[in-house]
PDB file as gemmi writes it, atoms N, CA and C in Angstrom:
CRYST1    1.000    1.000    1.000  90.00  90.00  90.00 P 1                      
ATOM      1  N   UNK A   1     156.894  81.188  45.581  1.00  0.00           N  
ATOM      2  CA  UNK A   1     158.299  81.536  45.533  1.00  0.00           C  
ATOM      3  C   UNK A   1     158.354  80.215  47.097  1.00  0.00           C  
ATOM      4  N   UNK A   2     159.150  79.448  47.160  1.00  0.00           N  
ATOM      5  CA  UNK A   2     159.249  78.760  48.055  1.00  0.00           C  
ATOM      6  C   UNK A   2     159.660  79.191  50.090  1.00  0.00           C  
ATOM      7  N   UNK A   3     159.324  77.966  50.111  1.00  0.00           N  
ATOM      8  CA  UNK A   3     159.464  78.719  51.788  1.00  0.00           C  
ATOM      9  C   UNK A   3     159.829  77.306  52.077  1.00  0.00           C  
ATOM     10  N   UNK A   4     161.502  77.007  52.242  1.00  0.00           N  
ATOM     11  CA  UNK A   4     162.443  76.201  52.765  1.00  0.00           C  
ATOM     12  C   UNK A   4     162.123  75.812  54.630  1.00  0.00           C  
ATOM     13  N   UNK A   5     162.399  74.885  54.754  1.00  0.00           N  
ATOM     14  CA  UNK A   5     162.751  74.929  56.779  1.00  0.00           C  
ATOM     15  C   UNK A   5     163.568  73.628  56.569  1.00  0.00           C  
ATOM     16  N   UNK A   6     163.762  72.830  58.377  1.00  0.00           N  
ATOM     17  CA  UNK A   6     164.502  72.188  57.916  1.00  0.00           C  
ATOM     18  C   UNK A   6     164.196  71.382  59.255  1.00  0.00           C  
ATOM     19  N   UNK A   7     164.911  69.871  59.646  1.00  0.00           N  
ATOM     20  CA  UNK A   7     164.311  69.243  60.845  1.00  0.00           C  
ATOM     21  C   UNK A   7     166.030  68.793  60.753  1.00  0.00           C  
ATOM     22  N   UNK A   8     166.129  68.178  62.599  1.00  0.00           N  
ATOM     23  CA  UNK A   8     166.967  67.277  62.769  1.00  0.00           C  
ATOM     24  C   UNK A   8     166.874  66.181  62.769  1.00  0.00           C  
ATOM     25  N   UNK A   9     167.838  64.902  62.092  1.00  0.00           N  
ATOM     26  CA  UNK A   9     167.406  63.772  62.186  1.00  0.00           C  
ATOM     27  C   UNK A   9     168.148  63.450  63.357  1.00  0.00           C  
ATOM     28  N   UNK A  10     167.786  61.928  63.743  1.00  0.00           N  
ATOM     29  CA  UNK A  10     168.226  61.095  65.015  1.00  0.00           C  
ATOM     30  C   UNK A  10     169.695  61.121  64.629  1.00  0.00           C  
ATOM     31  N   UNK A  11     170.816  60.818  63.639  1.00  0.00           N  
ATOM     32  CA  UNK A  11     172.048  60.695  63.916  1.00  0.00           C  
ATOM     33  C   UNK A  11     173.056  61.889  63.631  1.00  0.00           C  
ATOM     34  N   UNK A  12     171.907  62.573  64.266  1.00  0.00           N  
ATOM     35  CA  UNK A  12     172.473  64.150  64.173  1.00  0.00           C  
ATOM     36  C   UNK A  12     173.027  65.615  63.164  1.00  0.00           C  
ATOM     37  N   UNK A  13     172.360  64.181  61.933  1.00  0.00           N  
ATOM     38  CA  UNK A  13     172.866  65.375  60.682  1.00  0.00           C  
ATOM     39  C   UNK A  13     170.890  66.079  60.900  1.00  0.00           C  
ATOM     40  N   UNK A  14     171.074  66.976  59.813  1.00  0.00           N  
ATOM     41  CA  UNK A  14     169.586  67.511  59.669  1.00  0.00           C  
ATOM     42  C   UNK A  14     169.011  67.956  58.076  1.00  0.00           C  
ATOM     43  N   UNK A  15     167.769  67.898  57.971  1.00  0.00           N  
ATOM     44  CA  UNK A  15     167.949  68.447  56.390  1.00  0.00           C  
ATOM     45  C   UNK A  15     167.293  69.499  56.355  1.00  0.00           C  
ATOM     46  N   UNK A  16     167.372  70.035  54.792  1.00  0.00           N  
ATOM     47  CA  UNK A  16     166.606  70.934  54.496  1.00  0.00           C  
ATOM     48  C   UNK A  16     165.314  70.432  53.184  1.00  0.00           C  
ATOM     49  N   UNK A  17     163.982  71.219  53.649  1.00  0.00           N  
ATOM     50  CA  UNK A  17     163.707  70.649  52.552  1.00  0.00           C  
ATOM     51  C   UNK A  17     162.590  71.782  52.403  1.00  0.00           C  
ATOM     52  N   UNK A  18     162.260  71.428  50.480  1.00  0.00           N  
ATOM     53  CA  UNK A  18     160.469  72.665  50.545  1.00  0.00           C  
ATOM     54  C   UNK A  18     159.747  71.930  50.370  1.00  0.00           C  
ATOM     55  N   UNK A  19     158.145  72.824  50.288  1.00  0.00           N  
ATOM     56  CA  UNK A  19     156.964  71.762  49.524  1.00  0.00           C  
ATOM     57  C   UNK A  19     157.361  72.059  48.317  1.00  0.00           C  
ATOM     58  N   UNK A  20     158.203  72.530  47.576  1.00  0.00           N  
ATOM     59  CA  UNK A  20     158.014  71.976  46.354  1.00  0.00           C  
ATOM     60  C   UNK A  20     159.294  70.780  45.943  1.00  0.00           C  
ATOM     61  N   UNK A  21     159.520  69.485  47.051  1.00  0.00           N  
ATOM     62  CA  UNK A  21     160.017  68.608  46.817  1.00  0.00           C  
ATOM     63  C   UNK A  21     161.190  68.389  46.832  1.00  0.00           C  
ATOM     64  N   UNK A  22     161.745  70.310  47.366  1.00  0.00           N  
ATOM     65  CA  UNK A  22     163.669  69.724  46.819  1.00  0.00           C  
ATOM     66  C   UNK A  22     164.209  69.809  48.222  1.00  0.00           C  
ATOM     67  N   UNK A  23     164.935  68.409  48.894  1.00  0.00           N  
ATOM     68  CA  UNK A  23     165.514  68.554  49.683  1.00  0.00           C  
ATOM     69  C   UNK A  23     167.158  68.000  49.704  1.00  0.00           C  
ATOM     70  N   UNK A  24     167.643  68.270  50.768  1.00  0.00           N  
ATOM     71  CA  UNK A  24     168.905  68.586  50.535  1.00  0.00           C  
ATOM     72  C   UNK A  24     169.686  67.776  52.066  1.00  0.00           C  
ATOM     73  N   UNK A  25     170.008  66.800  52.425  1.00  0.00           N  
ATOM     74  CA  UNK A  25     170.656  66.377  53.460  1.00  0.00           C  
ATOM     75  C   UNK A  25     171.858  66.598  53.846  1.00  0.00           C  
ATOM     76  N   UNK A  26     171.794  66.994  55.316  1.00  0.00           N  
ATOM     77  CA  UNK A  26     173.696  68.308  56.067  1.00  0.00           C  
ATOM     78  C   UNK A  26     173.896  67.441  57.152  1.00  0.00           C  
ATOM     79  N   UNK A  27     175.522  68.130  57.162  1.00  0.00           N  
ATOM     80  CA  UNK A  27     175.622  67.421  58.619  1.00  0.00           C  
ATOM     81  C   UNK A  27     175.018  67.692  59.496  1.00  0.00           C  
ATOM     82  N   UNK A  28     175.337  69.502  59.179  1.00  0.00           N  
ATOM     83  CA  UNK A  28     174.507  70.738  60.461  1.00  0.00           C  
ATOM     84  C   UNK A  28     172.957  70.716  60.524  1.00  0.00           C  
ATOM     85  N   UNK A  29     172.289  70.919  61.913  1.00  0.00           N  
ATOM     86  CA  UNK A  29     171.375  71.858  61.463  1.00  0.00           C  
ATOM     87  C   UNK A  29     172.081  73.248  60.942  1.00  0.00           C  
ATOM     88  N   UNK A  30     172.985  73.247  61.728  1.00  0.00           N  
ATOM     89  CA  UNK A  30     173.411  74.891  60.729  1.00  0.00           C  
ATOM     90  C   UNK A  30     173.786  74.763  59.145  1.00  0.00           C  
ATOM     91  N   UNK A  31     174.113  73.928  58.578  1.00  0.00           N  
ATOM     92  CA  UNK A  31     174.146  73.897  56.885  1.00  0.00           C  
ATOM     93  C   UNK A  31     173.431  73.897  56.437  1.00  0.00           C  
ATOM     94  N   UNK A  32     172.482  73.129  56.709  1.00  0.00           N  
ATOM     95  CA  UNK A  32     170.638  72.536  56.886  1.00  0.00           C  
ATOM     96  C   UNK A  32     169.466  73.998  56.604  1.00  0.00           C  
ATOM     97  N   UNK A  33     170.199  75.097  57.332  1.00  0.00           N  
ATOM     98  CA  UNK A  33     169.485  76.427  56.957  1.00  0.00           C  
ATOM     99  C   UNK A  33     170.021  77.156  56.839  1.00  0.00           C  
ATOM    100  N   UNK A  34     171.406  76.387  56.512  1.00  0.00           N  
ATOM    101  CA  UNK A  34     171.962  77.852  55.173  1.00  0.00           C  
ATOM    102  C   UNK A  34     171.341  77.190  53.703  1.00  0.00           C  
ATOM    103  N   UNK A  35     171.793  76.214  53.738  1.00  0.00           N  
ATOM    104  CA  UNK A  35     171.311  75.226  52.464  1.00  0.00           C  
ATOM    105  C   UNK A  35     169.543  75.984  52.401  1.00  0.00           C  
ATOM    106  N   UNK A  36     168.466  76.369  53.672  1.00  0.00           N  
ATOM    107  CA  UNK A  36     167.215  76.713  53.305  1.00  0.00           C  
ATOM    108  C   UNK A  36     167.313  77.475  52.625  1.00  0.00           C  
ATOM    109  N   UNK A  37     168.211  79.161  53.324  1.00  0.00           N  
ATOM    110  CA  UNK A  37     168.015  80.106  53.320  1.00  0.00           C  
ATOM    111  C   UNK A  37     168.561  80.421  51.470  1.00  0.00           C  
ATOM    112  N   UNK A  38     169.257  79.816  50.953  1.00  0.00           N  
ATOM    113  CA  UNK A  38     169.812  79.952  49.755  1.00  0.00           C  
ATOM    114  C   UNK A  38     168.638  79.237  48.763  1.00  0.00           C  
ATOM    115  N   UNK A  39     168.513  77.529  49.017  1.00  0.00           N  
ATOM    116  CA  UNK A  39     166.720  77.935  48.660  1.00  0.00           C  
ATOM    117  C   UNK A  39     166.080  79.111  48.397  1.00  0.00           C  
ATOM    118  N   UNK A  40     165.756  79.493  48.977  1.00  0.00           N  
ATOM    119  CA  UNK A  40     164.463  80.019  49.128  1.00  0.00           C  
ATOM    120  C   UNK A  40     164.892  81.479  48.217  1.00  0.00           C  
ATOM    121  N   UNK A  41     166.216  81.349  48.512  1.00  0.00           N  
ATOM    122  CA  UNK A  41     166.404  83.058  47.778  1.00  0.00           C  
ATOM    123  C   UNK A  41     167.163  82.631  46.219  1.00  0.00           C  
ATOM    124  N   UNK A  42     167.521  81.698  45.947  1.00  0.00           N  
ATOM    125  CA  UNK A  42     167.673  81.143  44.453  1.00  0.00           C  
ATOM    126  C   UNK A  42     165.891  81.397  43.948  1.00  0.00           C  
ATOM    127  N   UNK A  43     165.274  80.918  44.860  1.00  0.00           N  
ATOM    128  CA  UNK A  43     164.013  81.089  44.437  1.00  0.00           C  
ATOM    129  C   UNK A  43     163.292  82.492  43.900  1.00  0.00           C  
ATOM    130  N   UNK A  44     163.844  83.696  44.806  1.00  0.00           N  
ATOM    131  CA  UNK A  44     163.448  84.925  44.959  1.00  0.00           C  
ATOM    132  C   UNK A  44     163.866  85.644  43.354  1.00  0.00           C  
ATOM    133  N   UNK A  45     164.960  84.998  43.473  1.00  0.00           N  
ATOM    134  CA  UNK A  45     165.829  85.474  42.370  1.00  0.00           C  
ATOM    135  C   UNK A  45     165.382  85.345  41.094  1.00  0.00           C  
ATOM    136  N   UNK A  46     164.873  83.881  40.865  1.00  0.00           N  
ATOM    137  CA  UNK A  46     164.696  83.910  39.717  1.00  0.00           C  
ATOM    138  C   UNK A  46     162.584  84.202  39.416  1.00  0.00           C  
ATOM    139  N   UNK A  47     162.460  84.271  40.074  1.00  0.00           N  
ATOM    140  CA  UNK A  47     160.876  85.365  40.378  1.00  0.00           C  
ATOM    141  C   UNK A  47     160.499  86.805  39.344  1.00  0.00           C  
TER     142      UNK A  47                                                      
END                                                                             
């Protein structure tokens, strides 16, 4: 199972990322949180 997280960037964007190596750059922290949740759920569905 993956455990995705997010971080805010200095330029106002945000990044969703996971220890498995998956990253996704997003325009807002809210969008990054949604991407992280989707990533985690996708991994749960595959297990």
